[in-house]
KOLVEXNU-782537 format. One record per residue (C-alpha): residue in three letters; x, y, z. Coordinates in steps of 0.1 Angstrom, whole numbers, padded with zeros to 4 digits, always signed. Example, Ala and Ser with C-alpha at 12.3 -4.5 7.8 and 13.67 -1.06 7.14 Angstrom:
<sites>
ALA+0123-0045+0078
SER+0137-0011+0071
</sites>
This chain:
<sites>
MET+0019-0189+0084
THR-0018-0186+0078
LEU-0042-0159+0089
HIS-0056-0184+0114
ASP-0021-0190+0128
ALA-0015-0153+0131
GLY-0048-0147+0148
ASP-0042-0175+0173
LEU-0008-0161+0182
ALA-0022-0126+0186
ARG-0050-0139+0209
ARG-0025-0158+0231
LEU-0003-0128+0233
ALA-0033-0106+0243
GLU-0041-0131+0271
ASN-0006-0122+0284
ALA-0006-0085+0274
GLU+0011-0071+0304
ALA+0039-0097+0303
VAL+0044-0089+0266
CYS+0047-0052+0273
ARG+0072-0057+0301
GLN+0093-0078+0278
TYR+0091-0058+0245
LEU+0081-0023+0257
SER+0103-0022+0288
ALA+0107+0016+0286
GLY+0071+0020+0296
ARG+0050+0014+0327
ARG+0015+0003+0337
HIS-0012+0029+0343
GLY-0045+0013+0352
ASN-0057-0009+0324
TYR-0031+0004+0300
TRP+0006+0001+0294
LEU+0021+0035+0284
VAL+0053+0040+0264
GLY+0066+0065+0238
ASP+0061+0044+0207
VAL+0060+0008+0194
ARG+0098+0008+0191
ASN+0101+0011+0229
THR+0110+0048+0231
PRO+0104+0063+0266
GLY+0073+0084+0268
ARG+0035+0082+0270
SER+0021+0086+0235
LEU+0014+0049+0229
PHE-0011+0030+0251
VAL-0017-0008+0251
ARG-0050-0021+0265
LEU-0041-0048+0290
HIS-0076-0064+0295
ASP-0108-0066+0274
THR-0132-0037+0280
ALA-0163-0024+0264
ASN-0141+0000+0244
GLY-0118-0027+0229
ARG-0099-0059+0231
ALA-0068-0066+0252
GLY-0035-0064+0233
LYS-0047-0036+0209
TRP-0026-0005+0209
THR-0027+0030+0195
ASP+0000+0057+0192
ALA-0018+0090+0198
GLN+0010+0110+0183
SER+0015+0091+0150
GLY-0019+0075+0146
GLU-0003+0041+0143
HIS-0022+0011+0158
GLY-0020-0026+0158
ASP-0017-0057+0180
LEU+0010-0074+0200
LEU+0025-0092+0170
ASP+0032-0057+0156
VAL+0048-0047+0189
ILE+0072-0077+0186
ARG+0080-0069+0150
GLU+0086-0032+0155
SER+0104-0033+0189
LEU+0129-0059+0176
GLY+0132-0045+0140
LEU+0120-0078+0124
VAL+0111-0078+0087
ASP+0100-0113+0078
PHE+0067-0122+0094
ARG+0080-0158+0100
ASP+0106-0143+0123
VAL+0078-0124+0142
ALA+0058-0157+0146
ASP+0089-0176+0158
GLU+0096-0149+0184
ALA+0060-0149+0196
ARG+0061-0187+0199
ALA+0093-0185+0219
PHE+0078-0160+0242
LEU+0047-0181+0247
SER+0068-0213+0251
LEU+0049-0228+0222
PRO+0065-0255+0199
HIS+0070-0248+0163
PRO+0043-0262+0141
ASP+0049-0298+0131
PRO+0060-0301+0095
VAL+0032-0311+0072
PRO+0039-0342+0051
PRO+0048-0331+0015
SER+0017-0348+0001
GLN-0005-0326+0023
ASP+0016-0295+0023
ARG+0005-0264+0003
PRO+0027-0254-0026
ALA+0056-0232-0015
ARG+0043-0203-0036
GLU+0009-0204-0018
ARG+0025-0204+0016
ALA+0047-0174+0007
SER+0017-0156-0007
ALA-0003-0161+0025
SER+0027-0148+0046
SER+0032-0117+0024
SER-0005-0109+0023
GLU-0006-0110+0061
ALA+0025-0087+0063
ALA+0008-0064+0038
ARG-0024-0062+0059
ARG-0004-0054+0090
LEU+0017-0027+0073
TRP-0014-0011+0060
ALA-0031-0011+0094
MET-0001+0006+0110
SER+0001+0034+0084
GLY-0017+0067+0087
PRO-0030+0097+0066
ILE-0006+0114+0042
ILE-0016+0150+0048
GLY+0013+0170+0063
THR+0037+0141+0060
SER+0067+0135+0037
VAL+0043+0117+0013
ASP+0024+0149+0010
ALA+0056+0168+0004
TYR+0068+0142-0021
LEU+0037+0144-0042
ARG+0034+0182-0041
ARG+0070+0184-0054
ARG+0057+0166-0084
ASP+0029+0191-0088
ILE+0004+0166-0075
THR-0016+0188-0052
LEU-0052+0177-0056
LEU-0052+0149-0031
HIS-0089+0144-0024
GLY-0100+0108-0030
THR-0065+0094-0023
GLU-0075+0072+0006
ALA-0056+0044-0011
LEU-0024+0061+0000
ARG-0010+0061+0036
PHE+0021+0072+0053
HIS+0045+0051+0075
PRO+0071+0071+0093
ARG+0096+0043+0098
CYS+0091+0015+0073
PHE+0117-0012+0073
TYR+0140-0016+0043
ARG+0165-0043+0037
PRO+0185-0044+0005
ASP+0187-0082+0005
GLU+0183-0111+0029
ASP+0218-0106+0043
GLY+0217-0068+0044
LEU+0212-0046+0074
THR+0177-0033+0081
GLU+0172+0004+0077
THR+0141+0026+0084
TRP+0128+0053+0061
PRO+0095+0072+0057
ALA+0074+0055+0031
MET+0043+0060+0009
ILE+0022+0029+0014
ALA-0004+0022-0014
ALA-0032-0002-0010
VAL-0036-0028-0038
THR-0072-0039-0039
ASP-0094-0062-0059
LEU-0127-0051-0076
ASP-0146-0055-0043
GLY-0121-0032-0024
THR-0105-0060-0005
LEU-0068-0054+0003
THR-0046-0080-0015
GLY-0012-0063-0011
VAL+0006-0030-0006
HIS+0032-0011-0026
ARG+0060+0008-0007
THR+0079+0038-0019
TRP+0106+0047+0005
LEU+0112+0085+0008
ALA+0138+0109+0020
ALA+0129+0123+0054
ASP+0120+0157+0039
GLY+0100+0143+0011
ARG+0122+0159-0016
GLY+0126+0126-0034
LYS+0129+0089-0029
ALA+0152+0074-0002
PRO+0188+0069-0012
VAL+0185+0031-0014
ASP+0190+0007-0043
HIS+0154-0003-0047
PRO+0131+0025-0033
ARG+0099+0008-0047
ARG+0087-0027-0037
ALA+0054-0045-0036
LEU+0042-0069-0010
GLY+0013-0094-0013
GLY-0010-0102-0042
LEU-0008-0078-0072
LEU-0017-0098-0102
GLY-0049-0085-0117
HIS-0053-0059-0090
ALA-0044-0022-0087
VAL-0040+0009-0065
ARG-0074+0025-0072
PHE-0085+0062-0071
GLY-0123+0064-0076
VAL-0147+0036-0083
ALA-0149+0024-0119
SER-0181+0017-0137
ASP-0182+0022-0174
VAL-0150+0042-0179
LEU-0116+0036-0163
ALA-0080+0049-0170
ALA-0052+0025-0161
GLY-0014+0030-0160
GLU+0017+0017-0143
GLY+0029+0043-0118
ILE+0011+0059-0090
GLU+0026+0094-0098
THR+0016+0089-0135
VAL-0021+0082-0128
LEU-0023+0109-0101
SER-0010+0134-0127
LEU-0042+0128-0147
ARG-0062+0133-0116
GLN-0050+0169-0115
VAL-0070+0177-0146
LEU-0096+0148-0147
PRO-0105+0146-0110
ASP-0136+0126-0115
LEU-0121+0100-0139
PRO-0116+0066-0121
LEU-0080+0056-0122
ALA-0060+0024-0115
ALA-0022+0022-0110
CYS-0011-0014-0117
LEU+0026-0008-0107
SER+0042-0026-0136
SER+0037-0033-0173
ALA+0031-0070-0165
HIS+0004-0063-0140
LEU-0011-0037-0162
ALA-0015-0063-0189
ALA-0032-0086-0164
LEU-0057-0060-0150
ILE-0090-0076-0142
PHE-0118-0056-0159
PRO-0147-0042-0138
PRO-0179-0059-0149
LEU-0196-0027-0162
LEU-0165-0014-0181
ARG-0171-0002-0216
ARG-0142+0021-0223
LEU-0106+0017-0210
TYR-0080+0043-0213
VAL-0044+0031-0211
LEU-0017+0055-0201
ARG+0012+0046-0224
ASP+0048+0042-0213
ASP+0071+0046-0243
ASP+0091+0014-0239
PRO+0089-0022-0253
ALA+0073-0035-0221
GLY+0047-0008-0222
ASP+0040-0015-0259
GLN+0035-0052-0251
ALA+0012-0044-0222
LEU-0009-0022-0244
ALA-0011-0049-0271
THR-0021-0075-0246
LEU-0048-0053-0231
HIS-0061-0043-0266
ALA-0066-0080-0274
ARG-0083-0088-0241
ALA-0105-0057-0242
GLY-0116-0065-0278
ASP-0126-0100-0267
ALA-0146-0085-0238
GLY-0164-0059-0260
ILE-0145-0030-0243
GLU-0133+0000-0263
LEU-0096+0006-0256
ILE-0079+0040-0261
GLY-0042+0047-0256
LEU-0032+0080-0240
SER+0002+0093-0249
PRO+0022+0120-0231
ARG+0041+0147-0249
LEU+0073+0141-0228
GLY+0085+0110-0210
ASP+0053+0105-0190
PHE+0023+0124-0178
ASN+0040+0136-0146
ASP+0068+0151-0168
ASP+0040+0169-0188
LEU+0024+0182-0157
ARG+0056+0194-0141
ALA+0072+0209-0172
LEU+0042+0222-0191
GLY+0015+0227-0165
ARG-0021+0218-0161
GLY-0034+0238-0190
ALA-0010+0221-0214
LEU-0019+0187-0199
ARG-0056+0194-0206
ALA-0047+0204-0242
ILE-0027+0172-0246
LEU-0055+0150-0234
HIS-0084+0167-0251
PRO-0080+0153-0286
GLN-0072+0118-0272
LEU-0104+0114-0252
ALA-0137+0102-0265
PRO-0160+0132-0271
ALA-0185+0120-0244
ASP-0157+0119-0219
VAL-0144+0154-0228
ALA-0177+0167-0216
ARG-0181+0143-0187
PHE-0146+0145-0172
LEU-0125+0173-0188
GLU-0150+0202-0193
ALA-0169+0193-0161
ALA-0136+0198-0141
ASP-0135+0234-0153
THR-0170+0243-0141
</sites>
């Protein structure tokens, strides 16, 4: 499933928007040029409106939930109303509704590699999930971060909230829905390449009680969840909570969460980068990532400095010891120029 295929299906569905709504949002009703229903999961109500015909204000098939802030197109309606997880299933359902044949198989000699096809499908799913997610303030994501003493949340536009993000333990498992923190994985130009999902308990007190509460979707290699725009200085680590802990005392330092040690080691360097701080994880995988980055940085003429927490990680330091102690831990590890630029400037 390519982006072109998805766009063509969405366009065909939009040409039949009212019929789509009657099929998949049957709890709603037509009101003028809109279909009104409670939400994209076909709950009775009037919060969500689907535009049925093109107007000067927007295209047919586009919808917005005024209560949750979610928005999307009719492919998203099919996915959410039926509880589908795999985008291939969404596309199959859309083709069935439109009475379209399945695409003819491409001869093996002309077919793209399976990995490339899977990457395109997961990137499309990531883009749609990001578009359907909203701001984190006042949500369980907000509560989750604040319980980790991460309270300075300015400049965190890379994080969004989805109230009912699908979770399936494996291909044969039952689909569940949980609130989730959705993090945008972007390249150096800011283009979305994937998302990272952290499923949460409804009250935000912790992660959801599932086997794998963190999962990535789309293209991650070399990319990161970014807080601030890097130029000559950047700090990079694995976890979102870890790098946001530094943001509590170094709010102007650009940060990158790479989500795993392997992806940290493969981080693509910004073209103007001259000094890279690496937030160390005290384990063999973290040590290997640091060694790999050290060699790559040296070849690129970039100074690399490892930052070590006093406890297990920097969020442990922040929660157990407080911001003042975290500043004291970081002060001797920073380059003198960056102490004045990022640490002391944060106190003024």
